[in-house]
Phi, psi and omega in degrees: 000119182295140182297330186270014180292130181251144179230104183239166168306127181280138173272129177299123180242119175252238180258175190303328180267356179251345182202153176184162171281150179302334183260021181296147182240158179292148183213181178234162176294140185252006182258158182273154189290333181295329180281359186257024178291129182287156181272350181228175180295156177299158181146248177286167182294144179209164183284153176262166178299318183294322180292320178300316183292321178296319178301317177296321180296317179295315181298316178302313184293319179297315184289334181268323191240346176298147183302329182285331185054043180278137173275135178282090187247193181298325179297314179290327178297318177298317181294323178299317179301311181295322181294315185295318180296319177298325177291324182288315189224070183296329181274355180057045186255348186238319180279147170254172179300330178290324178296314181298321179295323182291326178290345185294344176298339181266353193310313185251021183246346186295326179295313177293330180294316178296316180299323186264006176080028180247101175259010184304317180306318181297316181286326178298314181297318179299314184298325177292315178301314184295318179298314182294317183292320177298312180300317181298310185292323175302311182294317179301317179293324180293323188254008189304312181304311182294318181296316181296319182292337181275349184290136179249103184274004171266351179291136186267096179215165183219167179230141180289138180278327180257118183297338179294341178274359185262128177277153177294140180298135181282338178205179183297324181297317178294321179295320179296321179293322178299315180291328175296320180292320176299317177297314182301319179297320180296314179295317180295321179299320178288324176299315179295339175269017175067031174276140173284160183303319179297319177292325178299310181300315181298314180299314182293323177296319177294320179297313185286328176294320178294319178298319177298315182297317180291323177300319181285344181271349184298142181237180185292339175289325176297310180298317181297316181294321176301311180296311181295323177290327174299324174289311185299325183291343177291339180276315170183164187290349183258007180258122188216150174258137175247126177295168179306318180294313181292328178295317176296318177301319180300314178300316177300315184298325181290342182259344184254156173289157182272115179238120184161227182255349177081060177212153174251134185243161171214169181256128175230107182064230182269001183251150165267124184241160181277119177283304178197166180256140175285128181299135182068013177277171181303319180293319180291323179294320178295320166099344185268322183288136184228157173306142181083353176296145179257128180268119184248345178205157180221133176228144182269062178113173188297320185257009184279165178292135177275121181260119176286126186241016178294128177090359181286158169295146183296316182297332178287321174295319178303313181300325177290322183283325180290154180181184183290145178300135182094344178276160183251136174240138178246120182259132169269121184232156171248130183248139179291327183277060182209148177300328178236088182293002177254003179268120183289128174252130180269126181238119180263126183229132175273122180295148178201170173272135175285100189280144179303318183294336180278342175270353184286157173298148179217164183231154169218163175251127183251121175254125180225157175270110181233124182053042177068017178231141180279121185242156186231124177232153174266150175233124175246115180263128181237104184289328182203160173266105190245160171200140175272090186299321179298315178297322179295315182292330178285346183080021178296120182296339185249022181296149184270144172202159180302309186295316180297318181292318181293326177301316179295318183293324178296317180299319179294319179291325175300317181296332179272004171060045174284153180279341181186179183228137170256125177265111183265111178251016181298133180077001183280111185274358178133206179147218186282125177295322178305318180290327175300311181301310185290322181292321177302326181294348175280345184240347172232155188290315177189165175134174181292154180242317185207152173249142180233118178257124182270178186293340179272001175093353177286147182243123175256143180244124177263134182225167177258162178284152176305134181221090180296341181263025183294153182295124187249001178283166182299144177225157172226149176244124178256121181234165173219191186293337180268002174281123188216160172053252184302321180293330179287327177296315180297310181300317181299317180297317179297320181291314184294322177285353185053035180279328180212170179268136177257126188232151174129220181239160180314126183285176188297318179095026180269097182240036180238160183243130178248153171224159180260137175236123178286135177251172176294339179217092183092203179212163183234126173258122184220155181279128181229004178198165178229151177270146173222145177288168176290343173285350182100343179285142174282151172270350183295134174071313184274330179069200180252127178262122185296155171294322176232121186268134176246151181293158181216143173289342179279124184278119180294347176268354181246330183232134178135163181298327180293346178269353183270133181296137177060028173294143179298145186278168176280144174201187185227159167232172179299143177289160172246149182298133178205153181282149170241125187274336180219179172227082181290340181301325184285346181243005184301319182294323178296319178297315181294318180297317180294318181295318184293323179293317182292327186262353185308318182243023180280120182305316181295318181294314180294325176302311181295316178300316179296321175296317178299314180298319178295315176301322178294326178299316182288322179292342178279345181291126182259334181231155180236131181295144173255013174272125187297317182296320178295323179293318179293323176299318182295321179294318178296321178301317180297314177301314180294321181293322179289326177289327176296315176300316181298316182287329173299320182292315182296320178298318181293334181268001180076026180255156177291147179292159180289136174287178174301147181301336181293333181267081185298321183295319178294321180296320178295319179297319182295323178290326175297322175300314182296318179300312181296318180296315184288335177298333185270352183278136173286125178069010179281179177222159188271140169272111190252345179203156183297310181274096186294153178277162180298321179260048183315139185301337180297338174294353173295352174300339176300323178291315178300316180294325174299323178296316177300317182297318178297317180293324174297316182297321178296317180296308183298322178298316179296318179296319178294319181295319178296320180297316180296321182290322177298314179301316180298319179294318180298319180295326178290000000 
């Protein structure tokens, strides 16, 4: 296993106009033109000889080397057809049931087609899609004014939010009705954003014109990549094909610093959505942009023209969002955690470079009042597992790595006489496996850390070197739903060794290993191994379950490996012998009982619970009304509900309730009172604005509560040990 192998949350990669990294750069095709001779006469898009050979090459590699060892048979051929159709027309706005029925002739032929060099079905279906979509957009642009004028917003009707709940139209009339509702929803969303009718028409004309332009620019490389990724995804969601251009872009991105807003994006239907935020990046620091948000517009500053990007290629949206350090970009986003997921929210972010030092581990000292005594604990935050491989190879004595930095921080915290340390891995998406092994060695004396089973069934065990000077004071590991891959390995090792208590929410569940293989045309990223804990359990799919669970704003049904289609399943391998430093199982019920008593009337805890419950209400909504009055009522209900939650919190803190939003000066004064009050709280956090962010700073109480849990664990452990010793003495 190479030392420099990195394990991160995978960004879903489809085709160049369906997917890209936020930091993608423009590139050129790397193949020669002679290899691009088409297999058919000129006209509609068709496969080239090189694409046919590449498809065969990919299939051979997937069947031989992918962890699943799946044979591409009739069952997968059927799944490929369904997946490809969903990629072409996710909104079900162009194909009819008759079209789908006609495609059924290919259902059990696609596997043989790829083997025999026949990609004609894929290109035929795409050409039908392109023709239908072009015809629809042409007609829509011609008739847009009349169609908008004919919309009746007093009519009581609704539209499904999840396209999986939408049936294919049985005829053209039903398809027209579907598109009328889609148009009505777009117009209503703009009306609710206080757009005038003239602006609405202008915005939609620009949107549909751009979609038409992009549709007409698609080439056979786009179609090939879409089809091959529809195939690759059948093996698992982290297996993807990169075209020559995207492969080169990926290599460039690995060499350059990240400059932009610090987010990874993907394409879902007609929207570009947020996959995840880069830890310590501009977007995460700003605090409003969240995973699963849909980006619908981009503006280059406060007074710049707002560019509607619905339906745009992902790489083109990326180009708009990237920019010079220090410049401002304003994103218009749709959030699922909203009463009106079609109401655009404007988020202003100052672009910056994601600096290495901001990704580095850092420490703070947390003082809290526990059992009427002021206690002091250290907190080490680790955004990612990093190492400067070049510096290490050069023998640079000062090269940076997670383990080296944390070792220094532990020494500093010892000097500050903390009673224990919390390792904060919230939002840590992974990193270097080498660093996970070595970091674990700072907290356990010696032993295995993780097991890795490869596609050939062999199991490798990664271990740390003996370290008699390991940190022996109490520790806790704080995780959340975005803690993934390498961070899950560390948390699992600490839990299996019973070295520390794991607190927080269920982790992501990314327990697979990917590698890149260069192809004659592009490259393939595929899953070739899985992680297993030293207990034998996989971290894949199931993740790490905390010893004490804390509430989270991240919905486990929306974010996580278990939400991804065809994610590899959880399983086990034999456990390896390892030492256990404590027995937290015997005090788990005491920890949970103490936690529940402490948080029952905690304002910060109840504030978070109320926000989670409200978000769940909105996430449970399956249809959205197209009646304007009902939509406005829903927005008002949301505003009232959020203000009630805010005022419940303020009342519990002894603060005056928020006035109506219209009275800005009173609101500012009330917030000043809140700020002053919170400044005096030990371990408290500040209320800095009326419209709280999704990751409101008050959720830092999770860190404070973790500190209480760690102190409880230390106390209960000591009590149990004393009790055991007393019983042993009596027996003697």
